[in-house]
C-alpha positions as CSV (number, residue, x, y, z in Angstrom):
1,M,-17.3,6.5,18.6
2,L,-14.0,4.3,18.4
3,T,-10.4,5.4,18.8
4,P,-7.6,4.5,16.4
5,G,-6.4,2.0,18.9
6,Q,-9.8,0.3,19.3
7,V,-10.1,0.2,15.5
8,S,-6.6,-1.3,15.1
9,N,-7.4,-4.0,17.7
10,S,-10.7,-4.8,15.9
11,L,-8.9,-5.1,12.4
12,N,-5.8,-6.7,13.7
13,V,-3.6,-4.1,12.2
14,S,-1.2,-1.5,13.6
15,T,-2.6,2.0,14.7
16,A,-0.2,3.6,12.1
17,T,-1.9,1.4,9.4
18,V,-5.3,2.7,10.6
19,R,-4.1,6.2,10.4
20,R,-2.5,5.8,7.0
21,W,-5.8,4.2,5.6
22,S,-7.7,7.0,7.2
23,A,-5.7,9.6,5.4
24,R,-5.7,7.8,2.2
25,F,-9.6,6.9,2.2
26,A,-10.8,10.0,4.1
27,R,-13.5,10.7,1.5
28,H,-15.0,7.3,2.4
29,L,-15.0,7.9,6.1
30,S,-17.2,10.2,8.3
31,P,-15.9,13.7,8.5
32,Q,-13.3,14.5,11.2
33,P,-14.1,17.6,13.3
34,P,-11.4,20.2,13.1
35,N,-9.0,20.5,16.1
36,R,-10.2,17.2,17.6
37,K,-8.7,13.7,17.7
38,R,-9.8,11.3,15.1
39,S,-12.7,9.0,16.1
40,Y,-14.4,6.4,14.0
41,T,-18.1,5.3,13.6
42,P,-19.2,1.8,13.1
43,D,-19.5,2.5,9.4
44,D,-16.0,3.8,9.3
45,L,-14.9,0.4,10.9
46,A,-16.8,-1.6,8.3
47,T,-15.1,0.6,5.5
48,L,-11.7,0.1,7.1
49,A,-12.4,-3.7,7.4
50,R,-13.2,-3.7,3.7
51,V,-9.9,-1.9,3.0
52,R,-8.1,-4.5,5.2
53,D,-9.7,-7.4,3.3
54,L,-9.0,-6.0,-0.2
55,S,-5.4,-5.1,0.9
56,A,-4.9,-8.6,2.2
57,S,-6.1,-10.1,-1.1
58,G,-3.4,-8.1,-3.0
59,T,-5.6,-5.3,-4.3
60,S,-3.7,-2.0,-4.9
61,L,-4.7,1.1,-3.0
62,A,-6.0,2.7,-6.2
63,Q,-8.2,-0.2,-7.0
64,I,-9.4,-0.3,-3.3
65,D,-10.4,3.5,-3.8
66,I,-12.4,2.6,-6.9
67,A,-14.1,-0.4,-5.2
68,L,-15.1,1.8,-2.2
69,T,-16.5,4.4,-4.6
70,V,-18.4,1.9,-6.6
71,S,-19.7,0.2,-3.4
72,A,-20.9,3.6,-2.1
73,Q,-22.7,4.4,-5.3
74,S,-24.3,1.0,-5.4
75,A,-25.1,1.3,-1.7
76,D,-27.1,4.5,-2.5
77,Q,-29.2,2.5,-5.0
78,S,-29.9,-0.6,-2.8
79,T,-31.2,-1.2,0.7
80,A,-28.9,-4.1,1.5
81,L,-26.6,-3.7,4.5
82,I,-23.8,-5.6,2.9
83,T,-23.3,-6.9,-0.6
84,L,-22.9,-10.6,-1.4
85,A,-19.5,-10.0,-2.9
86,D,-18.3,-8.2,0.4
87,F,-19.8,-11.0,2.5
88,A,-18.0,-13.7,0.3
89,Q,-14.8,-11.8,0.7
90,S,-15.1,-11.4,4.4
91,L,-15.9,-15.1,4.7
92,Q,-12.8,-16.0,2.6
93,F,-10.7,-13.8,4.9
94,A,-12.3,-15.4,8.0
95,R,-11.5,-18.9,6.5
96,E,-7.8,-18.0,5.9
97,S,-7.5,-16.6,9.4
98,I,-9.0,-19.9,10.9
99,V,-6.6,-22.0,8.9
100,S,-3.7,-19.9,10.2
101,L,-4.8,-20.1,13.7
102,Q,-5.4,-23.9,13.5
103,S,-1.9,-24.4,12.2
104,Q,-0.5,-22.2,15.1
105,L,-2.6,-24.3,17.6
106,D,-1.4,-27.6,16.1
107,Q,2.2,-26.5,16.4
108,Q,1.8,-25.4,20.0
109,T,0.0,-28.6,20.9
110,A,2.9,-30.6,19.5
111,Q,5.4,-28.5,21.5
112,L,3.3,-29.0,24.7
113,K,3.2,-32.8,24.1
114,A,7.0,-33.0,23.6
115,L,7.5,-30.9,26.9
116,A,5.1,-33.1,28.8
117,D,6.9,-36.2,27.5
118,W,10.2,-34.8,28.6
119,T,8.9,-33.9,32.1
120,R,7.7,-37.4,32.5
121,L,11.3,-38.7,32.2
122,S,13.0,-39.6,35.5
123,P,15.1,-36.8,37.0
124,L,18.3,-38.5,36.1
125,K,17.4,-39.0,32.5
126,R,16.3,-35.5,32.2
127,L,19.7,-34.5,33.4
128,F,21.3,-35.9,30.3
129,T,18.4,-35.2,27.8
130,K,18.0,-31.8,26.3
131,P,14.5,-30.3,26.9
132,P,12.4,-29.9,23.7
133,R,12.9,-26.6,21.9
134,L,9.8,-24.3,22.2
135,D,9.0,-21.7,19.6
136,I,6.9,-19.3,21.6
């Protein structure tokens, strides 16, 4: 069983977002025991990951609810662990995440190179040269 914090870390969203999605899509998640803190199963994590992916692609909450309902109905009829459409959507989300991370890495590498070049200057030249601006 996973805590809301563990789920939020896995999905890269805030804990408040996980709780809001849990309330909104409760019928698609495992039942919550009364008078106990909310915990999540691996299936719940997969459902919330799908909510995240659909939400990131601009799908409205009402449409996400419909997609989850349709997915649950088709899952009852098939033995597949994941549908091809879900896999393709997750793959696209992963691609976008990789592109974003690569861009951040390129920016940080350029900043590190500028700082290394500045530190190679003689102490007297560094005294009269501004250090490179770092966006950390």
